[in-house]
PQR file with spaces between the fields and no chain letter, atoms N, CA, C, O and H, PARSE charges and radii, in Angstrom:
ATOM       1  N    UNK     1     157.194  -18.898   58.499 -0.4000 1.5000
ATOM       2  CA   UNK     1     158.401  -19.142   59.249 -0.0000 2.0000
ATOM       3  C    UNK     1     158.041  -19.381   60.710  0.5500 1.7000
ATOM       4  O    UNK     1     157.266  -18.627   61.299 -0.5500 1.4000
ATOM       5  N    UNK     2     158.586  -20.391   61.264 -0.4000 1.5000
ATOM       6  CA   UNK     2     158.329  -20.754   62.650 -0.0000 2.0000
ATOM       7  C    UNK     2     159.022  -19.772   63.586  0.5500 1.7000
ATOM       8  O    UNK     2     160.205  -19.475   63.417 -0.5500 1.4000
ATOM       9  H    UNK     2     159.215  -21.004   60.785  0.4000 1.0000
ATOM      10  N    UNK     3     158.285  -19.273   64.569 -0.4000 1.5000
ATOM      11  CA   UNK     3     158.865  -18.406   65.572 -0.0000 2.0000
ATOM      12  C    UNK     3     158.846  -16.931   65.248  0.5500 1.7000
ATOM      13  O    UNK     3     159.162  -16.115   66.115 -0.5500 1.4000
ATOM      14  H    UNK     3     157.325  -19.514   64.706  0.4000 1.0000
ATOM      15  N    UNK     4     158.489  -16.557   64.033 -0.4000 1.5000
ATOM      16  CA   UNK     4     158.423  -15.142   63.665 -0.0000 2.0000
ATOM      17  C    UNK     4     156.961  -14.755   63.544  0.5500 1.7000
ATOM      18  O    UNK     4     156.194  -15.397   62.826 -0.5500 1.4000
ATOM      19  H    UNK     4     158.233  -17.220   63.329  0.4000 1.0000
ATOM      20  N    UNK     5     156.583  -13.697   64.254 -0.4000 1.5000
ATOM      21  CA   UNK     5     155.221  -13.175   64.198 -0.0000 2.0000
ATOM      22  C    UNK     5     155.212  -12.031   63.187  0.5500 1.7000
ATOM      23  O    UNK     5     155.665  -10.930   63.501 -0.5500 1.4000
ATOM      24  H    UNK     5     157.206  -13.176   64.837  0.4000 1.0000
ATOM      25  N    UNK     6     154.700  -12.277   61.971 -0.4000 1.5000
ATOM      26  CA   UNK     6     154.696  -11.283   60.897 -0.0000 2.0000
ATOM      27  C    UNK     6     153.489  -10.370   61.009  0.5500 1.7000
ATOM      28  O    UNK     6     152.373  -10.836   61.236 -0.5500 1.4000
ATOM      29  H    UNK     6     154.333  -13.171   61.716  0.4000 1.0000
ATOM      30  N    UNK     7     153.708   -9.070   60.850 -0.4000 1.5000
ATOM      31  CA   UNK     7     152.619   -8.097   60.808 -0.0000 2.0000
ATOM      32  C    UNK     7     151.990   -8.116   59.421  0.5500 1.7000
ATOM      33  O    UNK     7     152.534   -8.713   58.492 -0.5500 1.4000
ATOM      34  H    UNK     7     154.615   -8.692   60.666  0.4000 1.0000
ATOM      35  N    UNK     8     150.849   -7.464   59.292 -0.4000 1.5000
ATOM      36  CA   UNK     8     150.220   -7.328   57.980 -0.0000 2.0000
ATOM      37  C    UNK     8     151.159   -6.586   57.050  0.5500 1.7000
ATOM      38  O    UNK     8     151.944   -5.757   57.510 -0.5500 1.4000
ATOM      39  H    UNK     8     150.408   -6.980   60.047  0.4000 1.0000
ATOM      40  N    UNK     9     151.100   -6.862   55.739 -0.4000 1.5000
ATOM      41  CA   UNK     9     151.977   -6.174   54.787 -0.0000 2.0000
ATOM      42  C    UNK     9     151.739   -4.667   54.774  0.5500 1.7000
ATOM      43  O    UNK     9     150.605   -4.203   54.891 -0.5500 1.4000
ATOM      44  H    UNK     9     150.462   -7.536   55.365  0.4000 1.0000
ATOM      45  N    UNK    10     152.811   -3.923   54.631 -0.4000 1.5000
ATOM      46  CA   UNK    10     152.758   -2.477   54.426 -0.0000 2.0000
ATOM      47  C    UNK    10     153.106   -2.252   52.964  0.5500 1.7000
ATOM      48  O    UNK    10     154.161   -2.678   52.493 -0.5500 1.4000
ATOM      49  H    UNK    10     153.732   -4.300   54.536  0.4000 1.0000
ATOM      50  N    UNK    11     152.217   -1.583   52.252 -0.4000 1.5000
ATOM      51  CA   UNK    11     152.431   -1.374   50.826 -0.0000 2.0000
ATOM      52  C    UNK    11     152.530    0.113   50.522  0.5500 1.7000
ATOM      53  O    UNK    11     151.659    0.897   50.898 -0.5500 1.4000
ATOM      54  H    UNK    11     151.360   -1.237   52.634  0.4000 1.0000
ATOM      55  N    UNK    12     153.608    0.491   49.833 -0.4000 1.5000
ATOM      56  CA   UNK    12     153.752    1.845   49.345 -0.0000 2.0000
ATOM      57  C    UNK    12     152.998    1.973   48.036  0.5500 1.7000
ATOM      58  O    UNK    12     152.227    1.084   47.676 -0.5500 1.4000
ATOM      59  H    UNK    12     154.316   -0.145   49.528  0.4000 1.0000
ATOM      60  N    UNK    13     153.205    3.044   47.337 -0.4000 1.5000
ATOM      61  CA   UNK    13     152.566    3.212   46.040 -0.0000 2.0000
ATOM      62  C    UNK    13     153.109    2.176   45.073  0.5500 1.7000
ATOM      63  O    UNK    13     154.296    1.850   45.106 -0.5500 1.4000
ATOM      64  H    UNK    13     153.831    3.766   47.630  0.4000 1.0000
ATOM      65  N    UNK    14     152.251    1.663   44.220 -0.4000 1.5000
ATOM      66  CA   UNK    14     152.681    0.645   43.270 -0.0000 2.0000
ATOM      67  C    UNK    14     152.662   -0.725   43.910  0.5500 1.7000
ATOM      68  O    UNK    14     151.773   -1.026   44.707 -0.5500 1.4000
ATOM      69  H    UNK    14     151.287    1.927   44.193  0.4000 1.0000
ATOM      70  N    UNK    15     153.621   -1.551   43.574 -0.4000 1.5000
ATOM      71  CA   UNK    15     153.655   -2.935   44.039 -0.0000 2.0000
ATOM      72  C    UNK    15     154.674   -3.180   45.133  0.5500 1.7000
ATOM      73  O    UNK    15     155.058   -4.326   45.368 -0.5500 1.4000
ATOM      74  H    UNK    15     154.343   -1.306   42.927  0.4000 1.0000
ATOM      75  N    UNK    16     155.113   -2.151   45.797 -0.4000 1.5000
ATOM      76  CA   UNK    16     156.152   -2.303   46.812 -0.0000 2.0000
ATOM      77  C    UNK    16     155.545   -2.606   48.170  0.5500 1.7000
ATOM      78  O    UNK    16     155.067   -1.700   48.853 -0.5500 1.4000
ATOM      79  H    UNK    16     154.801   -1.221   45.607  0.4000 1.0000
ATOM      80  N    UNK    17     155.558   -3.865   48.564 -0.4000 1.5000
ATOM      81  CA   UNK    17     155.000   -4.275   49.851 -0.0000 2.0000
ATOM      82  C    UNK    17     156.058   -5.023   50.652  0.5500 1.7000
ATOM      83  O    UNK    17     156.814   -5.827   50.107 -0.5500 1.4000
ATOM      84  H    UNK    17     155.946   -4.601   48.009  0.4000 1.0000
ATOM      85  N    UNK    18     156.101   -4.751   51.937 -0.4000 1.5000
ATOM      86  CA   UNK    18     157.013   -5.482   52.809 -0.0000 2.0000
ATOM      87  C    UNK    18     156.314   -5.797   54.110  0.5500 1.7000
ATOM      88  O    UNK    18     155.272   -5.223   54.427 -0.5500 1.4000
ATOM      89  H    UNK    18     155.488   -4.097   52.380  0.4000 1.0000
ATOM      90  N    UNK    19     156.896   -6.714   54.860 -0.4000 1.5000
ATOM      91  CA   UNK    19     156.356   -7.120   56.151 -0.0000 2.0000
ATOM      92  C    UNK    19     157.453   -7.033   57.200  0.5500 1.7000
ATOM      93  O    UNK    19     158.633   -7.233   56.912 -0.5500 1.4000
ATOM      94  H    UNK    19     157.743   -7.180   54.602  0.4000 1.0000
ATOM      95  N    UNK    20     157.035   -6.733   58.414 -0.4000 1.5000
ATOM      96  CA   UNK    20     157.938   -6.691   59.546 -0.0000 2.0000
ATOM      97  C    UNK    20     157.483   -7.762   60.527  0.5500 1.7000
ATOM      98  O    UNK    20     156.287   -7.943   60.756 -0.5500 1.4000
ATOM      99  H    UNK    20     156.077   -6.571   58.647  0.4000 1.0000
ATOM     100  N    UNK    21     158.442   -8.463   61.100 -0.4000 1.5000
ATOM     101  CA   UNK    21     158.127   -9.488   62.079 -0.0000 2.0000
ATOM     102  C    UNK    21     159.072   -9.414   63.258  0.5500 1.7000
ATOM     103  O    UNK    21     160.137   -8.802   63.187 -0.5500 1.4000
ATOM     104  H    UNK    21     159.414   -8.316   60.915  0.4000 1.0000
ATOM     105  N    UNK    22     158.666  -10.044   64.336 -0.4000 1.5000
ATOM     106  CA   UNK    22     159.511  -10.128   65.525 -0.0000 2.0000
ATOM     107  C    UNK    22     159.457  -11.564   66.057  0.5500 1.7000
ATOM     108  O    UNK    22     158.522  -12.312   65.771 -0.5500 1.4000
ATOM     109  H    UNK    22     157.801  -10.542   64.394  0.4000 1.0000
ATOM     110  N    UNK    23     160.465  -11.927   66.827 -0.4000 1.5000
ATOM     111  CA   UNK    23     160.468  -13.238   67.458 -0.0000 2.0000
ATOM     112  C    UNK    23     160.486  -13.053   68.975  0.5500 1.7000
ATOM     113  O    UNK    23     160.655  -11.933   69.457 -0.5500 1.4000
ATOM     114  H    UNK    23     161.225  -11.320   67.060  0.4000 1.0000
ATOM     115  N    UNK    24     160.316  -14.132   69.727 -0.4000 1.5000
ATOM     116  CA   UNK    24     160.261  -14.019   71.190 -0.0000 2.0000
ATOM     117  C    UNK    24     161.539  -13.466   71.828  0.5500 1.7000
ATOM     118  O    UNK    24     161.494  -12.973   72.955 -0.5500 1.4000
ATOM     119  H    UNK    24     160.179  -15.042   69.335  0.4000 1.0000
ATOM     120  N    UNK    25     162.673  -13.540   71.131 -0.4000 1.5000
ATOM     121  CA   UNK    25     163.926  -13.024   71.677 -0.0000 2.0000
ATOM     122  C    UNK    25     164.106  -11.521   71.435  0.5500 1.7000
ATOM     123  O    UNK    25     165.100  -10.947   71.880 -0.5500 1.4000
ATOM     124  H    UNK    25     162.710  -13.941   70.216  0.4000 1.0000
ATOM     125  N    UNK    26     163.167  -10.878   70.740 -0.4000 1.5000
ATOM     126  CA   UNK    26     163.253   -9.443   70.495 -0.0000 2.0000
ATOM     127  C    UNK    26     163.945   -9.070   69.202  0.5500 1.7000
ATOM     128  O    UNK    26     164.171   -7.886   68.950 -0.5500 1.4000
ATOM     129  H    UNK    26     162.360  -11.344   70.379  0.4000 1.0000
ATOM     130  N    UNK    27     164.290  -10.049   68.373 -0.4000 1.5000
ATOM     131  CA   UNK    27     164.877   -9.734   67.069 -0.0000 2.0000
ATOM     132  C    UNK    27     163.778   -9.261   66.128  0.5500 1.7000
ATOM     133  O    UNK    27     162.620   -9.657   66.261 -0.5500 1.4000
ATOM     134  H    UNK    27     164.107  -11.011   68.578  0.4000 1.0000
ATOM     135  N    UNK    28     164.146   -8.424   65.190 -0.4000 1.5000
ATOM     136  CA   UNK    28     163.189   -7.925   64.211 -0.0000 2.0000
ATOM     137  C    UNK    28     163.587   -8.416   62.829  0.5500 1.7000
ATOM     138  O    UNK    28     164.764   -8.641   62.547 -0.5500 1.4000
ATOM     139  H    UNK    28     165.087   -8.103   65.082  0.4000 1.0000
ATOM     140  N    UNK    29     162.595   -8.575   61.980 -0.4000 1.5000
ATOM     141  CA   UNK    29     162.799   -9.093   60.631 -0.0000 2.0000
ATOM     142  C    UNK    29     162.034   -8.223   59.647  0.5500 1.7000
ATOM     143  O    UNK    29     160.981   -7.679   59.982 -0.5500 1.4000
ATOM     144  H    UNK    29     161.638   -8.392   62.209  0.4000 1.0000
ATOM     145  N    UNK    30     162.557   -8.091   58.437 -0.4000 1.5000
ATOM     146  CA   UNK    30     161.860   -7.392   57.375 -0.0000 2.0000
ATOM     147  C    UNK    30     162.023   -8.209   56.104  0.5500 1.7000
ATOM     148  O    UNK    30     163.092   -8.755   55.830 -0.5500 1.4000
ATOM     149  H    UNK    30     163.411   -8.533   58.165  0.4000 1.0000
ATOM     150  N    UNK    31     160.938   -8.284   55.329 -0.4000 1.5000
ATOM     151  CA   UNK    31     160.954   -9.085   54.110 -0.0000 2.0000
ATOM     152  C    UNK    31     159.962   -8.512   53.116  0.5500 1.7000
ATOM     153  O    UNK    31     159.009   -7.831   53.495 -0.5500 1.4000
ATOM     154  H    UNK    31     160.070   -7.841   55.551  0.4000 1.0000
ATOM     155  N    UNK    32     160.190   -8.792   51.852 -0.4000 1.5000
ATOM     156  CA   UNK    32     159.212   -8.463   50.823 -0.0000 2.0000
ATOM     157  C    UNK    32     158.011   -9.366   51.060  0.5500 1.7000
ATOM     158  O    UNK    32     158.168  -10.567   51.281 -0.5500 1.4000
ATOM     159  H    UNK    32     160.964   -9.345   51.544  0.4000 1.0000
ATOM     160  N    UNK    33     156.813   -8.797   51.015 -0.4000 1.5000
ATOM     161  CA   UNK    33     155.608   -9.586   51.240 -0.0000 2.0000
ATOM     162  C    UNK    33     155.556  -10.749   50.254  0.5500 1.7000
ATOM     163  O    UNK    33     155.742  -10.569   49.050 -0.5500 1.4000
ATOM     164  H    UNK    33     156.685   -7.821   50.835  0.4000 1.0000
ATOM     165  N    UNK    34     155.303  -11.936   50.779 -0.4000 1.5000
ATOM     166  CA   UNK    34     155.244  -13.142   49.974 -0.0000 2.0000
ATOM     167  C    UNK    34     156.565  -13.872   49.853  0.5500 1.7000
ATOM     168  O    UNK    34     156.618  -14.989   49.339 -0.5500 1.4000
ATOM     169  H    UNK    34     155.152  -12.083   51.757  0.4000 1.0000
ATOM     170  N    UNK    35     157.632  -13.247   50.324 -0.4000 1.5000
ATOM     171  CA   UNK    35     158.957  -13.867   50.263 -0.0000 2.0000
ATOM     172  C    UNK    35     159.625  -13.831   51.633  0.5500 1.7000
ATOM     173  O    UNK    35     160.814  -13.532   51.747 -0.5500 1.4000
ATOM     174  H    UNK    35     157.590  -12.340   50.742  0.4000 1.0000
ATOM     175  N    UNK    36     158.854  -14.136   52.663 -0.4000 1.5000
ATOM     176  CA   UNK    36     159.339  -14.028   54.030 -0.0000 2.0000
ATOM     177  C    UNK    36     160.507  -14.959   54.325  0.5500 1.7000
ATOM     178  O    UNK    36     161.262  -14.712   55.265 -0.5500 1.4000
ATOM     179  H    UNK    36     157.889  -14.378   52.570  0.4000 1.0000
ATOM     180  N    UNK    37     160.672  -16.015   53.551 -0.4000 1.5000
ATOM     181  CA   UNK    37     161.806  -16.922   53.794 -0.0000 2.0000
ATOM     182  C    UNK    37     163.137  -16.255   53.464  0.5500 1.7000
ATOM     183  O    UNK    37     164.187  -16.741   53.884 -0.5500 1.4000
ATOM     184  H    UNK    37     160.059  -16.216   52.788  0.4000 1.0000
ATOM     185  N    UNK    38     163.113  -15.153   52.720 -0.4000 1.5000
ATOM     186  CA   UNK    38     164.324  -14.385   52.384 -0.0000 2.0000
ATOM     187  C    UNK    38     164.264  -13.053   53.134  0.5500 1.7000
ATOM     188  O    UNK    38     164.030  -12.006   52.531 -0.5500 1.4000
ATOM     189  H    UNK    38     162.261  -14.758   52.378  0.4000 1.0000
ATOM     190  N    UNK    39     164.474  -13.098   54.431 -0.4000 1.5000
ATOM     191  CA   UNK    39     164.326  -11.897   55.262 -0.0000 2.0000
ATOM     192  C    UNK    39     165.679  -11.368   55.730  0.5500 1.7000
ATOM     193  O    UNK    39     166.691  -12.068   55.699 -0.5500 1.4000
ATOM     194  H    UNK    39     164.665  -13.948   54.922  0.4000 1.0000
ATOM     195  N    UNK    40     165.662  -10.114   56.163 -0.4000 1.5000
ATOM     196  CA   UNK    40     166.811   -9.500   56.823 -0.0000 2.0000
ATOM     197  C    UNK    40     166.519   -9.465   58.308  0.5500 1.7000
ATOM     198  O    UNK    40     165.369   -9.295   58.714 -0.5500 1.4000
ATOM     199  H    UNK    40     164.840   -9.545   56.189  0.4000 1.0000
ATOM     200  N    UNK    41     167.549   -9.623   59.121 -0.4000 1.5000
ATOM     201  CA   UNK    41     167.394   -9.612   60.569 -0.0000 2.0000
ATOM     202  C    UNK    41     168.226   -8.485   61.154  0.5500 1.7000
ATOM     203  O    UNK    41     169.365   -8.263   60.745 -0.5500 1.4000
ATOM     204  H    UNK    41     168.483   -9.760   58.792  0.4000 1.0000
ATOM     205  N    UNK    42     167.658   -7.787   62.101 -0.4000 1.5000
ATOM     206  CA   UNK    42     168.375   -6.732   62.813 -0.0000 2.0000
ATOM     207  C    UNK    42     167.674   -6.536   64.148  0.5500 1.7000
ATOM     208  O    UNK    42     166.721   -7.245   64.471 -0.5500 1.4000
ATOM     209  H    UNK    42     166.733   -7.967   62.434  0.4000 1.0000
ATOM     210  N    UNK    43     168.145   -5.585   64.907 -0.4000 1.5000
ATOM     211  CA   UNK    43     167.465   -5.300   66.163 -0.0000 2.0000
ATOM     212  C    UNK    43     166.146   -4.595   65.867  0.5500 1.7000
ATOM     213  O    UNK    43     165.988   -3.954   64.828 -0.5500 1.4000
ATOM     214  H    UNK    43     168.919   -5.009   64.645  0.4000 1.0000
ATOM     215  N    UNK    44     165.221   -4.724   66.781 -0.4000 1.5000
ATOM     216  CA   UNK    44     163.926   -4.055   66.627 -0.0000 2.0000
ATOM     217  C    UNK    44     164.125   -2.542   66.500  0.5500 1.7000
ATOM     218  O    UNK    44     163.423   -1.889   65.729 -0.5500 1.4000
ATOM     219  H    UNK    44     165.350   -5.245   67.624  0.4000 1.0000
ATOM     220  N    UNK    45     165.068   -1.989   67.244 -0.4000 1.5000
ATOM     221  CA   UNK    45     165.300   -0.545   67.213 -0.0000 2.0000
ATOM     222  C    UNK    45     165.814   -0.092   65.845  0.5500 1.7000
ATOM     223  O    UNK    45     165.400    0.958   65.352 -0.5500 1.4000
ATOM     224  H    UNK    45     165.639   -2.520   67.871  0.4000 1.0000
ATOM     225  N    UNK    46     166.700   -0.860   65.230 -0.4000 1.5000
ATOM     226  CA   UNK    46     167.243   -0.488   63.921 -0.0000 2.0000
ATOM     227  C    UNK    46     166.161   -0.518   62.851  0.5500 1.7000
ATOM     228  O    UNK    46     166.079    0.394   62.028 -0.5500 1.4000
ATOM     229  H    UNK    46     167.036   -1.713   65.630  0.4000 1.0000
ATOM     230  N    UNK    47     165.333   -1.550   62.853 -0.4000 1.5000
ATOM     231  CA   UNK    47     164.264   -1.609   61.855 -0.0000 2.0000
ATOM     232  C    UNK    47     163.201   -0.549   62.114  0.5500 1.7000
ATOM     233  O    UNK    47     162.628    0.000   61.173 -0.5500 1.4000
ATOM     234  H    UNK    47     165.399   -2.291   63.522  0.4000 1.0000
ATOM     235  N    UNK    48     162.938   -0.262   63.378 -0.4000 1.5000
ATOM     236  CA   UNK    48     161.971    0.792   63.700 -0.0000 2.0000
ATOM     237  C    UNK    48     162.472    2.131   63.175  0.5500 1.7000
ATOM     238  O    UNK    48     161.696    2.901   62.610 -0.5500 1.4000
ATOM     239  H    UNK    48     163.404   -0.708   64.143  0.4000 1.0000
ATOM     240  N    UNK    49     163.751    2.418   63.351 -0.4000 1.5000
ATOM     241  CA   UNK    49     164.329    3.669   62.846 -0.0000 2.0000
ATOM     242  C    UNK    49     164.243    3.726   61.327  0.5500 1.7000
ATOM     243  O    UNK    49     163.960    4.784   60.764 -0.5500 1.4000
ATOM     244  H    UNK    49     164.382    1.792   63.810  0.4000 1.0000
ATOM     245  N    UNK    50     164.482    2.601   60.654 -0.4000 1.5000
ATOM     246  CA   UNK    50     164.377    2.553   59.197 -0.0000 2.0000
ATOM     247  C    UNK    50     162.957    2.866   58.748  0.5500 1.7000
ATOM     248  O    UNK    50     162.757    3.692   57.858 -0.5500 1.4000
ATOM     249  H    UNK    50     164.711    1.741   61.110  0.4000 1.0000
ATOM     250  N    UNK    51     161.979    2.218   59.351 -0.4000 1.5000
ATOM     251  CA   UNK    51     160.583    2.413   58.954 -0.0000 2.0000
ATOM     252  C    UNK    51     160.132    3.839   59.253  0.5500 1.7000
ATOM     253  O    UNK    51     159.437    4.448   58.440 -0.5500 1.4000
ATOM     254  H    UNK    51     162.141    1.547   60.074  0.4000 1.0000
ATOM     255  N    UNK    52     160.513    4.373   60.392 -0.4000 1.5000
ATOM     256  CA   UNK    52     160.148    5.760   60.710 -0.0000 2.0000
ATOM     257  C    UNK    52     160.753    6.728   59.700  0.5500 1.7000
ATOM     258  O    UNK    52     160.110    7.703   59.310 -0.5500 1.4000
ATOM     259  H    UNK    52     161.077    3.879   61.052  0.4000 1.0000
ATOM     260  N    UNK    53     161.984    6.465   59.275 -0.4000 1.5000
ATOM     261  CA   UNK    53     162.613    7.300   58.253 -0.0000 2.0000
ATOM     262  C    UNK    53     161.881    7.222   56.925  0.5500 1.7000
ATOM     263  O    UNK    53     161.691    8.237   56.253 -0.5500 1.4000
ATOM     264  H    UNK    53     162.507    5.673   59.591  0.4000 1.0000
ATOM     265  N    UNK    54     161.474    6.028   56.548 -0.4000 1.5000
ATOM     266  CA   UNK    54     160.723    5.856   55.293 -0.0000 2.0000
ATOM     267  C    UNK    54     159.400    6.605   55.375  0.5500 1.7000
ATOM     268  O    UNK    54     159.040    7.343   54.457 -0.5500 1.4000
ATOM     269  H    UNK    54     161.628    5.204   57.093  0.4000 1.0000
ATOM     270  N    UNK    55     158.680    6.415   56.472 -0.4000 1.5000
ATOM     271  CA   UNK    55     157.382    7.076   56.625 -0.0000 2.0000
ATOM     272  C    UNK    55     157.518    8.593   56.665  0.5500 1.7000
ATOM     273  O    UNK    55     156.602    9.303   56.251 -0.5500 1.4000
ATOM     274  H    UNK    55     158.972    5.816   57.217  0.4000 1.0000
ATOM     275  N    UNK    56     158.640    9.099   57.153 -0.4000 1.5000
ATOM     276  CA   UNK    56     158.880   10.539   57.215 -0.0000 2.0000
ATOM     277  C    UNK    56     159.327   11.105   55.871  0.5500 1.7000
ATOM     278  O    UNK    56     159.523   12.314   55.743 -0.5500 1.4000
ATOM     279  H    UNK    56     159.385    8.523   57.489  0.4000 1.0000
ATOM     280  N    UNK    57     159.490   10.236   54.861 -0.4000 1.5000
ATOM     281  CA   UNK    57     159.885   10.703   53.538 -0.0000 2.0000
ATOM     282  C    UNK    57     161.381   10.855   53.370  0.5500 1.7000
ATOM     283  O    UNK    57     161.826   11.401   52.360 -0.5500 1.4000
ATOM     284  H    UNK    57     159.331    9.254   54.965  0.4000 1.0000
ATOM     285  N    UNK    58     162.175   10.391   54.326 -0.4000 1.5000
ATOM     286  CA   UNK    58     163.616   10.531   54.243 -0.0000 2.0000
ATOM     287  C    UNK    58     164.262    9.485   53.359  0.5500 1.7000
ATOM     288  O    UNK    58     165.392    9.660   52.903 -0.5500 1.4000
ATOM     289  H    UNK    58     161.813    9.947   55.146  0.4000 1.0000
ATOM     290  N    UNK    59     163.538    8.386   53.115 -0.4000 1.5000
ATOM     291  CA   UNK    59     164.127    7.304   52.323 -0.0000 2.0000
ATOM     292  C    UNK    59     163.063    6.627   51.469  0.5500 1.7000
ATOM     293  O    UNK    59     163.080    5.407   51.305 -0.5500 1.4000
ATOM     294  H    UNK    59     162.620    8.244   53.487  0.4000 1.0000
ATOM     295  N    UNK    60     162.127    7.421   50.919 -0.4000 1.5000
ATOM     296  CA   UNK    60     161.026    6.823   50.185 -0.0000 2.0000
ATOM     297  C    UNK    60     161.483    6.107   48.925  0.5500 1.7000
ATOM     298  O    UNK    60     160.737    5.293   48.380 -0.5500 1.4000
ATOM     299  H    UNK    60     162.113    8.412   51.052  0.4000 1.0000
ATOM     300  N    UNK    61     162.697    6.391   48.447 -0.4000 1.5000
ATOM     301  CA   UNK    61     163.198    5.690   47.274 -0.0000 2.0000
ATOM     302  C    UNK    61     163.479    4.213   47.560  0.5500 1.7000
ATOM     303  O    UNK    61     163.622    3.424   46.625 -0.5500 1.4000
ATOM     304  H    UNK    61     163.302    7.052   48.890  0.4000 1.0000
ATOM     305  N    UNK    62     163.559    3.829   48.830 -0.4000 1.5000
ATOM     306  CA   UNK    62     163.762    2.428   49.195 -0.0000 2.0000
ATOM     307  C    UNK    62     162.525    1.598   48.937  0.5500 1.7000
ATOM     308  O    UNK    62     162.626    0.387   48.737 -0.5500 1.4000
ATOM     309  H    UNK    62     163.443    4.469   49.589  0.4000 1.0000
ATOM     310  N    UNK    63     161.358    2.220   48.938 -0.4000 1.5000
ATOM     311  CA   UNK    63     160.123    1.492   48.696 -0.0000 2.0000
ATOM     312  C    UNK    63     159.948    1.324   47.215  0.5500 1.7000
ATOM     313  O    UNK    63     158.964    0.732   46.772 -0.5500 1.4000
ATOM     314  H    UNK    63     161.276    3.203   49.101  0.4000 1.0000
């Protein structure tokens, strides 16, 4: 995708992998690895809070 800088995939246990990206305007994106054309967009702060919650075990069922 043009304009989105995607990070390396983050993979949980099993086959659950996703990627996070940002654009020059500060928007954040999240997508299943390999399917970046079907992404969700939100603020960087909202996606950061989501990822921190997942890593803290508060929402591991999402992975």
